[in-house]
LOFINU-48418 format. One record per residue (C-alpha): residue number from 1; x, y, z. Coordinates in Angstrom, 2 decimals, always signed. Layout:
N
r i NUM	u X	v Y	w Z
...
END
This chain:
240
r i 1	u +92.84	v +57.28	w +43.73
r i 2	u +93.94	v +58.27	w +40.22
r i 3	u +96.71	v +55.66	w +40.41
r i 4	u +94.23	v +53.05	w +41.67
r i 5	u +91.97	v +53.80	w +38.70
r i 6	u +94.91	v +53.46	w +36.30
r i 7	u +95.90	v +50.13	w +37.87
r i 8	u +92.32	v +48.89	w +37.61
r i 9	u +92.22	v +49.84	w +33.94
r i 10	u +95.49	v +47.92	w +33.47
r i 11	u +93.86	v +44.78	w +34.87
r i 12	u +95.08	v +44.96	w +38.47
r i 13	u +92.17	v +44.65	w +40.89
r i 14	u +91.88	v +47.62	w +43.26
r i 15	u +89.58	v +48.84	w +46.02
r i 16	u +89.85	v +52.53	w +46.89
r i 17	u +89.70	v +54.03	w +50.38
r i 18	u +89.35	v +57.85	w +50.72
r i 19	u +92.22	v +58.88	w +52.99
r i 20	u +93.28	v +62.44	w +52.09
r i 21	u +93.41	v +65.07	w +54.82
r i 22	u +92.35	v +67.70	w +52.25
r i 23	u +88.80	v +66.26	w +52.03
r i 24	u +88.82	v +67.11	w +48.31
r i 25	u +87.57	v +63.77	w +46.95
r i 26	u +84.22	v +63.75	w +45.18
r i 27	u +81.67	v +61.02	w +45.88
r i 28	u +82.26	v +60.95	w +49.64
r i 29	u +81.05	v +63.33	w +52.32
r i 30	u +84.34	v +63.08	w +54.19
r i 31	u +87.71	v +61.33	w +54.13
r i 32	u +89.56	v +59.89	w +57.10
r i 33	u +92.46	v +62.09	w +58.17
r i 34	u +90.53	v +65.29	w +57.57
r i 35	u +89.04	v +65.57	w +61.06
r i 36	u +92.45	v +64.91	w +62.65
r i 37	u +94.08	v +67.64	w +60.55
r i 38	u +91.32	v +70.10	w +61.45
r i 39	u +91.84	v +69.26	w +65.14
r i 40	u +95.53	v +70.21	w +64.82
r i 41	u +94.58	v +73.53	w +63.24
r i 42	u +91.98	v +74.22	w +65.91
r i 43	u +94.48	v +73.52	w +68.69
r i 44	u +97.04	v +75.82	w +67.05
r i 45	u +94.50	v +78.64	w +66.76
r i 46	u +93.51	v +78.22	w +70.41
r i 47	u +97.15	v +78.79	w +71.27
r i 48	u +97.92	v +81.73	w +68.96
r i 49	u +94.87	v +83.61	w +70.23
r i 50	u +96.79	v +84.08	w +73.48
r i 51	u +99.81	v +85.80	w +71.95
r i 52	u +97.63	v +87.72	w +69.48
r i 53	u +95.67	v +89.26	w +72.35
r i 54	u +98.46	v +89.74	w +74.89
r i 55	u +100.82	v +91.39	w +72.38
r i 56	u +98.13	v +93.09	w +70.27
r i 57	u +99.40	v +91.28	w +67.21
r i 58	u +98.00	v +89.90	w +64.03
r i 59	u +98.78	v +86.18	w +63.89
r i 60	u +98.74	v +84.52	w +60.47
r i 61	u +98.54	v +80.72	w +60.48
r i 62	u +99.30	v +78.96	w +57.19
r i 63	u +97.65	v +75.56	w +56.81
r i 64	u +97.50	v +72.91	w +54.11
r i 65	u +95.05	v +73.16	w +51.23
r i 66	u +96.50	v +73.14	w +47.73
r i 67	u +93.33	v +73.60	w +45.70
r i 68	u +90.60	v +73.11	w +48.31
r i 69	u +90.15	v +75.16	w +51.48
r i 70	u +88.29	v +72.64	w +53.63
r i 71	u +90.98	v +72.46	w +56.34
r i 72	u +91.28	v +76.23	w +56.59
r i 73	u +87.50	v +76.69	w +56.60
r i 74	u +86.64	v +74.05	w +59.21
r i 75	u +89.73	v +74.73	w +61.32
r i 76	u +89.16	v +78.47	w +61.15
r i 77	u +85.55	v +78.25	w +62.28
r i 78	u +86.36	v +75.78	w +65.06
r i 79	u +89.36	v +77.79	w +66.25
r i 80	u +87.67	v +81.19	w +66.21
r i 81	u +89.64	v +82.78	w +63.37
r i 82	u +88.73	v +86.32	w +62.38
r i 83	u +89.79	v +85.98	w +58.73
r i 84	u +89.94	v +82.81	w +56.58
r i 85	u +91.64	v +82.80	w +53.18
r i 86	u +90.97	v +79.84	w +50.88
r i 87	u +91.80	v +79.00	w +47.24
r i 88	u +88.15	v +79.14	w +46.17
r i 89	u +87.68	v +82.80	w +47.21
r i 90	u +90.43	v +85.15	w +45.95
r i 91	u +91.16	v +87.90	w +48.45
r i 92	u +92.16	v +91.57	w +48.51
r i 93	u +94.94	v +92.75	w +50.82
r i 94	u +93.13	v +96.04	w +51.40
r i 95	u +90.00	v +94.17	w +52.48
r i 96	u +92.04	v +92.17	w +55.00
r i 97	u +93.67	v +95.34	w +56.31
r i 98	u +90.24	v +96.99	w +56.67
r i 99	u +89.03	v +94.12	w +58.85
r i 100	u +92.11	v +94.34	w +61.06
r i 101	u +91.68	v +98.13	w +61.46
r i 102	u +87.97	v +97.80	w +62.17
r i 103	u +88.62	v +95.20	w +64.87
r i 104	u +91.21	v +97.44	w +66.52
r i 105	u +88.82	v +100.40	w +66.42
r i 106	u +86.19	v +98.21	w +68.09
r i 107	u +88.59	v +97.39	w +70.92
r i 108	u +89.74	v +93.93	w +69.87
r i 109	u +93.42	v +93.64	w +70.73
r i 110	u +94.47	v +90.88	w +68.36
r i 111	u +93.43	v +89.30	w +65.06
r i 112	u +93.91	v +85.73	w +63.89
r i 113	u +94.13	v +84.92	w +60.18
r i 114	u +94.04	v +81.40	w +58.72
r i 115	u +95.36	v +81.04	w +55.19
r i 116	u +95.38	v +77.90	w +53.07
r i 117	u +98.67	v +77.36	w +51.23
r i 118	u +96.83	v +77.57	w +47.89
r i 119	u +95.05	v +80.85	w +48.61
r i 120	u +95.80	v +83.72	w +46.25
r i 121	u +94.93	v +87.39	w +45.90
r i 122	u +92.48	v +88.43	w +43.20
r i 123	u +94.35	v +88.84	w +39.91
r i 124	u +97.33	v +87.13	w +41.55
r i 125	u +98.81	v +83.62	w +41.53
r i 126	u +99.44	v +80.91	w +44.08
r i 127	u +102.82	v +81.11	w +45.82
r i 128	u +105.02	v +78.31	w +44.48
r i 129	u +108.26	v +77.34	w +46.18
r i 130	u +109.78	v +74.87	w +43.69
r i 131	u +109.01	v +72.06	w +41.29
r i 132	u +109.82	v +68.44	w +42.13
r i 133	u +109.19	v +65.65	w +39.64
r i 134	u +106.98	v +67.88	w +37.53
r i 135	u +104.75	v +68.78	w +40.50
r i 136	u +105.05	v +72.23	w +42.06
r i 137	u +105.09	v +72.77	w +45.81
r i 138	u +103.10	v +75.50	w +47.47
r i 139	u +104.08	v +77.46	w +50.54
r i 140	u +105.00	v +80.94	w +51.65
r i 141	u +101.69	v +82.72	w +51.21
r i 142	u +101.42	v +83.11	w +54.99
r i 143	u +104.58	v +85.21	w +55.18
r i 144	u +103.44	v +87.36	w +52.26
r i 145	u +100.03	v +87.93	w +53.84
r i 146	u +101.68	v +88.82	w +57.15
r i 147	u +104.02	v +91.30	w +55.43
r i 148	u +101.16	v +92.96	w +53.53
r i 149	u +99.04	v +93.28	w +56.68
r i 150	u +101.90	v +94.86	w +58.62
r i 151	u +102.61	v +97.28	w +55.77
r i 152	u +98.97	v +98.35	w +55.47
r i 153	u +98.06	v +98.53	w +59.16
r i 154	u +101.29	v +99.20	w +61.01
r i 155	u +100.46	v +96.38	w +63.40
r i 156	u +103.03	v +93.84	w +64.52
r i 157	u +102.31	v +90.67	w +62.54
r i 158	u +103.67	v +87.16	w +62.85
r i 159	u +103.30	v +84.07	w +60.68
r i 160	u +103.15	v +80.45	w +61.85
r i 161	u +103.31	v +77.62	w +59.29
r i 162	u +101.83	v +74.38	w +60.61
r i 163	u +103.06	v +72.28	w +57.69
r i 164	u +103.36	v +68.55	w +58.28
r i 165	u +102.20	v +68.81	w +61.89
r i 166	u +98.75	v +68.47	w +60.32
r i 167	u +99.64	v +65.11	w +58.82
r i 168	u +100.71	v +63.17	w +61.91
r i 169	u +100.01	v +62.34	w +65.51
r i 170	u +97.12	v +60.55	w +67.16
r i 171	u +93.93	v +60.55	w +65.07
r i 172	u +90.66	v +61.85	w +66.46
r i 173	u +87.90	v +59.54	w +67.65
r i 174	u +85.94	v +60.23	w +64.47
r i 175	u +88.85	v +59.26	w +62.23
r i 176	u +89.57	v +56.09	w +64.20
r i 177	u +85.99	v +54.92	w +63.82
r i 178	u +85.75	v +56.06	w +60.20
r i 179	u +89.01	v +54.31	w +59.27
r i 180	u +87.76	v +51.08	w +60.85
r i 181	u +84.44	v +51.27	w +59.02
r i 182	u +86.17	v +52.02	w +55.72
r i 183	u +88.55	v +49.09	w +56.20
r i 184	u +85.75	v +46.64	w +56.93
r i 185	u +83.79	v +47.83	w +53.89
r i 186	u +86.87	v +47.57	w +51.65
r i 187	u +87.39	v +43.92	w +52.65
r i 188	u +83.71	v +43.20	w +52.02
r i 189	u +83.95	v +44.75	w +48.54
r i 190	u +87.03	v +42.64	w +47.77
r i 191	u +85.32	v +39.45	w +48.95
r i 192	u +82.32	v +40.26	w +46.77
r i 193	u +84.48	v +41.05	w +43.74
r i 194	u +83.48	v +44.71	w +43.48
r i 195	u +86.87	v +45.82	w +42.16
r i 196	u +87.28	v +49.30	w +40.73
r i 197	u +85.13	v +50.64	w +43.59
r i 198	u +85.93	v +53.15	w +46.31
r i 199	u +84.49	v +53.13	w +49.81
r i 200	u +82.26	v +56.17	w +50.27
r i 201	u +80.67	v +57.87	w +53.28
r i 202	u +77.24	v +59.36	w +52.56
r i 203	u +74.37	v +60.23	w +54.90
r i 204	u +76.16	v +58.52	w +57.82
r i 205	u +76.36	v +55.26	w +55.87
r i 206	u +79.44	v +53.56	w +54.37
r i 207	u +78.75	v +52.69	w +50.76
r i 208	u +80.59	v +52.16	w +47.47
r i 209	u +81.08	v +54.24	w +44.31
r i 210	u +83.18	v +53.69	w +41.17
r i 211	u +86.73	v +55.02	w +41.66
r i 212	u +86.31	v +56.87	w +38.35
r i 213	u +83.44	v +58.83	w +39.88
r i 214	u +85.59	v +59.89	w +42.84
r i 215	u +88.50	v +61.18	w +40.73
r i 216	u +86.37	v +62.86	w +38.07
r i 217	u +86.97	v +66.27	w +39.67
r i 218	u +88.10	v +67.85	w +42.92
r i 219	u +85.55	v +68.60	w +45.62
r i 220	u +86.03	v +72.31	w +46.26
r i 221	u +84.47	v +74.60	w +48.84
r i 222	u +81.31	v +76.19	w +47.32
r i 223	u +81.80	v +79.95	w +47.45
r i 224	u +78.21	v +80.52	w +48.54
r i 225	u +77.78	v +77.24	w +50.40
r i 226	u +76.35	v +76.76	w +53.86
r i 227	u +79.73	v +76.52	w +55.62
r i 228	u +81.00	v +79.75	w +54.07
r i 229	u +77.74	v +81.51	w +54.93
r i 230	u +77.93	v +80.20	w +58.50
r i 231	u +81.39	v +81.73	w +58.82
r i 232	u +80.19	v +85.05	w +57.42
r i 233	u +77.23	v +85.03	w +59.83
r i 234	u +79.62	v +84.97	w +62.79
r i 235	u +81.62	v +87.87	w +61.28
r i 236	u +84.48	v +85.86	w +59.82
r i 237	u +85.89	v +87.62	w +56.75
r i 238	u +87.21	v +85.90	w +53.62
r i 239	u +89.10	v +88.99	w +52.50
r i 240	u +86.89	v +89.43	w +49.44
END
């Protein structure tokens, strides 16, 4: 979208369509690709619950989410995670360990942790692998979280990195319909000469907003928002 805005400013007509799986674009309630990515995370969590329980392990699942934790939050709630770690809420390793110990004391055999790749401990930094073309890559926080949990609890801990599995495969019904609606609206905007606009989804309606409005800032998870509170109300910890 930033590139589309730059092209528009250079005199090249553009229509924007919100297609990131991270769901971090302002000016739209959702982006197509997000629901499909969340479905992959949910399916993975459904599967790791089995080995977590049968082997009495802590399973850490690292998902995408560079600056925004929408995938981890939605996927974690849908997949029944016990702990969700997102970039917007810095965590404490001791708090995570306390949750794991409390669950074991209560008779729960396994614990499932979802961690966004951009999550970081309080007073710590994001885990960066390397820099390519001036842009750093994230990844590896899952292994670090797993190591710290094992060290603090003595429980066998494993890490699973979903990576690009979240970015492919068959889209969900919602994304198929949303993508079609966005495409139709984009063609309408082009026919009407509304260049420099982005298709937007608000209140179940497909509308238009200036691209500049969409790229003004990232849409992050509100720390005290309704989704976070919902997770807390069903005893999901954010490690804070």
